[in-house]
C-alpha positions as CSV (number, residue, x, y, z in Angstrom):
1,X,34.0,-7.1,19.4
2,X,31.3,-4.7,20.6
3,X,30.4,-1.9,18.2
4,X,31.1,1.7,19.1
5,X,28.3,4.2,19.6
6,X,27.1,6.1,16.6
7,X,27.8,9.8,16.8
8,X,25.6,12.3,15.0
9,X,25.5,16.0,16.0
10,X,25.9,16.0,19.8
11,X,24.1,12.7,20.2
12,X,25.5,9.2,20.9
13,X,23.4,6.2,19.9
14,X,24.5,2.9,21.5
15,X,24.6,-0.4,19.6
16,X,21.1,-2.0,19.4
17,X,19.5,1.4,20.2
18,X,16.9,3.2,18.0
19,X,16.4,6.9,18.6
20,X,15.0,10.1,17.1
21,X,17.4,12.9,17.4
22,X,17.1,16.6,16.6
23,X,19.7,19.1,15.3
24,X,18.7,22.8,15.3
25,X,18.6,24.0,11.8
26,X,17.3,27.6,12.0
27,X,14.5,29.7,13.5
28,X,11.4,31.3,12.1
29,X,10.8,35.0,12.2
30,X,9.0,34.7,15.6
31,X,12.1,32.8,16.9
32,X,10.4,29.4,16.9
33,X,13.2,26.8,16.4
34,X,13.2,24.5,13.4
35,X,14.9,21.2,14.1
36,X,16.2,18.6,11.6
37,X,14.6,15.4,12.9
38,X,16.7,12.3,12.3
39,X,15.8,8.6,13.1
40,X,18.9,6.5,13.8
41,X,18.7,2.7,14.0
42,X,22.2,1.5,15.2
43,X,22.4,-2.3,14.8
44,X,24.3,-4.5,17.2
45,X,26.3,-6.0,14.3
46,X,28.7,-4.0,12.1
47,X,27.8,-3.0,8.6
48,X,27.3,0.0,6.3
49,X,25.8,3.3,7.4
50,X,22.9,4.0,5.0
51,X,21.3,7.4,4.7
52,X,17.7,7.6,3.4
53,X,16.6,11.2,3.0
54,X,13.6,13.0,1.4
55,X,12.2,16.4,0.7
56,X,15.3,18.3,-0.3
57,X,12.7,19.9,-2.5
58,X,10.0,20.8,0.1
59,X,7.0,19.9,-2.1
60,X,8.1,16.4,-3.0
61,X,6.0,14.3,-0.6
62,X,6.2,10.7,-1.7
63,X,9.6,10.3,0.0
64,X,8.1,11.4,3.4
65,X,5.6,8.5,3.2
66,X,8.3,6.1,2.0
67,X,10.3,7.0,5.1
68,X,7.3,6.6,7.4
69,X,6.5,3.2,6.1
70,X,10.2,2.1,6.2
71,X,10.4,3.1,9.9
72,X,7.4,0.8,10.6
73,X,9.0,-2.2,8.8
74,X,9.7,-5.2,11.1
75,X,12.8,-6.2,9.2
76,X,14.7,-3.3,10.8
77,X,14.7,-5.2,14.0
78,X,17.4,-7.4,12.5
79,X,19.6,-4.8,10.9
80,X,23.3,-5.0,10.4
81,X,25.1,-1.7,10.3
82,X,23.2,1.6,10.8
83,X,20.2,3.2,9.1
84,X,19.9,7.0,9.2
85,X,16.5,8.4,8.0
86,X,15.7,12.0,7.4
87,X,12.1,12.3,6.1
88,X,12.2,16.2,5.8
89,X,15.5,17.9,4.8
90,X,14.1,21.2,3.5
91,X,11.8,22.1,6.5
92,X,11.2,25.6,5.2
93,X,9.9,24.4,1.8
94,X,7.9,21.6,3.5
95,X,6.0,24.0,5.7
96,X,5.3,26.4,2.8
97,X,4.4,23.6,0.2
98,X,7.3,25.0,-1.9
99,X,10.1,23.4,-3.8
100,X,12.5,26.2,-2.6
101,X,13.8,27.9,0.4
102,X,12.4,31.3,1.5
103,X,15.0,33.1,-0.6
104,X,13.9,31.1,-3.7
105,X,17.1,29.1,-3.7
106,X,17.1,25.4,-4.7
107,X,18.7,23.5,-1.8
108,X,19.8,20.8,-4.2
109,X,22.1,23.4,-5.9
110,X,23.7,24.6,-2.6
111,X,26.0,21.8,-1.7
112,X,28.6,21.4,-0.2
113,X,27.5,24.6,1.5
114,X,29.2,27.1,3.8
115,X,28.8,28.2,7.4
116,X,28.7,31.8,6.3
117,X,26.9,31.7,3.0
118,X,23.2,32.1,2.1
119,X,20.5,30.3,4.0
120,X,20.6,27.4,1.5
121,X,24.4,27.2,1.8
122,X,24.2,27.1,5.6
123,X,21.5,24.4,5.5
124,X,23.5,22.4,3.0
125,X,26.7,22.7,5.2
126,X,24.8,21.6,8.3
127,X,23.3,18.6,6.5
128,X,26.6,17.6,4.9
129,X,28.8,17.8,8.1
130,X,26.3,16.4,10.6
131,X,24.5,13.8,8.5
132,X,25.9,12.9,5.0
133,X,29.6,12.6,6.1
134,X,28.6,10.2,8.8
135,X,27.3,7.7,6.2
136,X,28.8,5.2,3.8
137,X,25.9,5.0,1.3
138,X,22.9,7.1,0.5
139,X,19.5,7.0,-1.2
140,X,17.9,10.4,-2.0
141,X,14.1,10.4,-2.6
142,X,12.5,12.8,-5.1
143,X,9.4,13.3,-7.3
144,X,8.7,15.2,-10.4
145,X,8.2,19.0,-10.1
146,X,4.7,20.5,-9.7
147,X,2.3,19.5,-12.5
148,X,4.9,17.0,-13.8
149,X,4.9,13.2,-13.2
150,X,7.9,10.9,-13.3
151,X,7.8,7.2,-13.9
152,X,9.6,5.4,-11.1
153,X,13.3,5.6,-12.0
154,X,16.7,5.6,-10.5
155,X,19.3,8.2,-11.5
156,X,22.9,7.4,-10.7
157,X,26.5,7.9,-11.9
158,X,27.0,4.4,-13.4
159,X,30.7,5.0,-13.7
160,X,30.8,4.4,-10.0
161,X,30.5,0.6,-9.5
162,X,29.1,0.9,-6.0
163,X,26.4,3.3,-7.2
164,X,25.7,1.1,-10.2
165,X,25.1,-2.0,-7.9
166,X,22.8,0.0,-5.6
167,X,20.9,1.2,-8.7
168,X,20.4,-2.3,-10.0
169,X,19.6,-3.7,-6.5
170,X,16.9,-1.1,-6.1
171,X,14.9,-2.6,-8.9
172,X,13.0,0.4,-10.2
173,X,11.7,-0.1,-13.7
174,X,14.2,2.3,-15.3
175,X,17.8,3.4,-14.6
176,X,19.1,6.6,-16.0
177,X,22.8,7.1,-16.2
178,X,22.6,10.8,-15.1
179,X,25.5,13.3,-15.0
180,X,26.3,14.9,-11.7
181,X,24.8,18.4,-11.3
182,X,26.8,21.2,-9.8
183,X,25.8,21.9,-6.2
184,X,23.6,18.8,-5.9
185,X,23.6,16.4,-2.9
186,X,24.5,13.6,-5.4
187,X,27.6,15.5,-6.6
188,X,28.6,16.3,-3.0
189,X,28.3,12.6,-2.0
190,X,30.3,11.5,-5.0
191,X,33.1,13.9,-4.1
192,X,33.1,12.5,-0.6
193,X,33.4,8.9,-1.8
194,X,29.8,8.1,-0.8
195,X,27.8,6.2,-3.5
196,X,24.3,7.8,-3.8
197,X,21.4,6.9,-5.9
198,X,18.4,9.2,-6.5
199,X,14.9,7.8,-6.8
200,X,12.4,9.8,-8.8
201,X,8.7,8.9,-9.0
202,X,5.3,10.7,-9.1
203,X,4.7,14.4,-8.9
204,X,5.0,17.2,-6.3
205,X,2.3,17.8,-3.6
206,X,0.7,14.4,-4.4
207,X,0.9,10.9,-3.0
208,X,1.3,8.2,-5.6
209,X,0.8,4.8,-4.0
210,X,2.5,2.9,-6.8
211,X,5.6,5.2,-6.5
212,X,5.6,4.8,-2.7
213,X,5.3,1.0,-2.9
214,X,8.2,0.8,-5.5
215,X,10.3,3.1,-3.3
216,X,9.9,1.2,-0.1
217,X,10.6,-2.1,-1.9
218,X,13.7,-0.6,-3.5
219,X,15.2,0.6,-0.3
220,X,14.7,-2.8,1.4
221,X,16.3,-4.4,-1.7
222,X,19.3,-2.1,-1.5
223,X,19.7,-2.9,2.2
224,X,19.7,-6.6,1.4
225,X,22.3,-6.0,-1.3
226,X,24.5,-4.3,1.3
227,X,23.9,-7.2,3.7
228,X,22.2,-5.0,6.1
229,X,19.1,-7.3,6.1
230,X,18.7,-11.1,5.6
231,X,18.3,-12.2,2.1
232,X,14.9,-13.4,0.8
233,X,14.5,-16.8,-0.7
234,X,13.2,-16.1,-4.3
235,X,11.2,-18.7,-6.2
236,X,11.9,-17.1,-9.6
237,X,14.8,-15.2,-11.2
238,X,15.3,-11.5,-10.5
239,X,14.0,-9.0,-13.1
240,X,16.8,-6.7,-14.3
241,X,15.8,-3.0,-14.6
242,X,16.4,-1.5,-18.0
243,X,19.2,1.1,-18.4
244,X,18.5,4.0,-20.7
245,X,21.4,5.0,-23.0
246,X,20.1,8.6,-23.2
247,X,17.1,10.8,-22.6
248,X,15.6,13.9,-24.2
249,X,12.9,16.5,-23.4
250,X,10.3,17.1,-26.1
251,X,9.1,20.7,-25.8
252,X,6.1,22.6,-27.0
253,X,6.5,24.3,-30.4
254,X,3.5,26.6,-29.8
255,X,1.5,28.3,-27.1
256,X,-2.0,27.0,-26.2
257,X,-3.9,24.1,-24.6
258,X,-2.0,20.8,-24.6
259,X,-3.9,17.5,-24.9
260,X,-1.9,14.4,-24.3
261,X,-2.7,11.0,-25.9
262,X,0.0,8.9,-24.3
263,X,0.9,8.0,-20.7
264,X,3.9,7.3,-18.5
265,X,5.8,4.1,-19.3
266,X,4.3,3.9,-22.8
267,X,6.5,2.9,-25.7
268,X,6.5,5.4,-28.6
269,X,8.0,5.2,-32.1
270,X,9.6,7.9,-34.2
271,X,7.0,10.2,-35.8
272,X,4.1,9.0,-33.5
273,X,1.6,11.6,-32.5
274,X,1.8,12.0,-28.7
275,X,-0.7,14.8,-28.3
276,X,-1.8,18.2,-29.7
277,X,-1.8,21.9,-28.9
278,X,-4.7,24.1,-29.8
279,X,-6.3,27.4,-28.7
280,X,-9.8,28.1,-27.3
281,X,-10.9,29.6,-30.6
282,X,-9.0,27.3,-33.1
283,X,-10.4,24.4,-35.0
284,X,-6.9,23.3,-36.0
285,X,-4.5,21.3,-33.8
286,X,-0.7,21.5,-33.8
287,X,0.5,17.9,-33.5
288,X,3.2,16.9,-31.0
289,X,5.2,14.1,-32.5
290,X,8.1,12.0,-31.2
291,X,11.4,12.8,-33.0
292,X,12.8,9.4,-31.8
293,X,11.5,6.2,-30.4
294,X,11.7,5.4,-26.7
295,X,9.7,5.1,-23.5
296,X,8.0,8.1,-21.7
297,X,9.6,8.5,-18.2
298,X,8.2,12.0,-17.5
299,X,5.3,14.1,-18.6
300,X,3.6,17.5,-18.1
301,X,0.2,17.2,-16.5
302,X,-1.0,20.8,-16.9
303,X,-2.9,21.6,-20.2
304,X,-1.8,25.3,-20.4
305,X,1.6,25.5,-22.1
306,X,3.9,28.2,-23.6
307,X,6.3,27.6,-26.4
308,X,9.4,25.9,-25.1
309,X,7.6,24.2,-22.1
310,X,8.7,20.6,-21.4
311,X,6.0,18.2,-22.4
312,X,7.6,14.7,-22.3
313,X,10.8,13.2,-21.0
314,X,11.6,10.3,-23.2
315,X,14.3,7.6,-22.6
316,X,16.0,5.9,-25.4
317,X,17.1,2.3,-25.3
318,X,19.1,0.0,-27.5
319,X,16.0,-2.3,-27.9
320,X,12.8,-0.3,-27.0
321,X,10.4,-3.3,-27.4
322,X,12.5,-5.4,-24.9
323,X,12.6,-2.4,-22.5
324,X,8.9,-2.1,-22.7
325,X,8.3,-5.8,-21.8
326,X,10.8,-5.6,-19.0
327,X,9.2,-2.5,-17.6
328,X,5.7,-4.0,-17.6
329,X,7.1,-7.2,-15.9
330,X,8.7,-5.1,-13.1
331,X,5.5,-3.1,-12.5
332,X,3.6,-6.4,-12.2
333,X,6.1,-7.8,-9.8
334,X,5.9,-4.6,-7.6
335,X,2.2,-5.1,-7.5
336,X,1.5,-1.8,-9.2
337,X,-0.6,-1.1,-12.3
338,X,1.3,-2.2,-15.4
339,X,1.5,1.4,-16.4
340,X,0.6,4.5,-14.3
341,X,-2.9,5.8,-14.9
342,X,-3.4,8.7,-17.2
343,X,-4.1,11.9,-15.2
344,X,-7.3,13.7,-16.3
345,X,-7.0,16.5,-18.8
346,X,-8.5,19.6,-17.2
């Protein structure tokens, strides 16, 4: 039986057709229109409708490049189901190199949105009704905030079996069982019965080639797991990502200049010195020590810190040594550095 056309906005995409469509989002002050650009690949054969979106935070750029490389992949010529790709969701933030919308609202706290609310609420409503609710599964691409790097990781509600399977299929080094946040796209998708996983890697306003490579590989693996693409013949067993049982943020206990001595992906033990905080005129250092053992999955990259600033995001595992070995093996399989390079201290 021939598939029906795929409807998105006012557009109809026929089976076997690939098209870029535009939905008017808003206008700039000079009345220049801003369109939400969406690439739709509607396969001839039936299957899931997978959404891949990036730049809900306008300065998180790795996802844009992941989408670009995904669109060039030859495997998409044999797709079952439908792939919907939105490289830039927060067009306002993207133009201004900003995480936020012009009114300083976080778009990822505005869902499900409203036709008559704030700008963020209206953008969220348009994206939900025209894009998200047309899909059966979703992958949301993010990076760390500005001056903060994240180890490639998947965040998902592991109580949802479909999201858990997508998370494991993705094959990122680490999976975090993350609670749903009020107003987030992930919460909105969950409430609409759409399993969504969130990929975090790298930092804002920077390309990270290892993070991009891991993200592209992960999306293709999820598509194979959903039977949207042919399976690959593997010569060796799959590597299982490690699932963190909890995470915590280690924060600065003093103001000053922060010098880090550990890097992303590194295993740390309780009481280990991770860095120090000093001042321009001080000969003494205030040590930053790990209160618990674990693996560093996020870290601050800017040396100037105030008391209370987040320095390290540390994931805890039942067996940290095993998690470290598994993480290094996955990085090697991805073709990335075994551990991300240490950013220079400025």
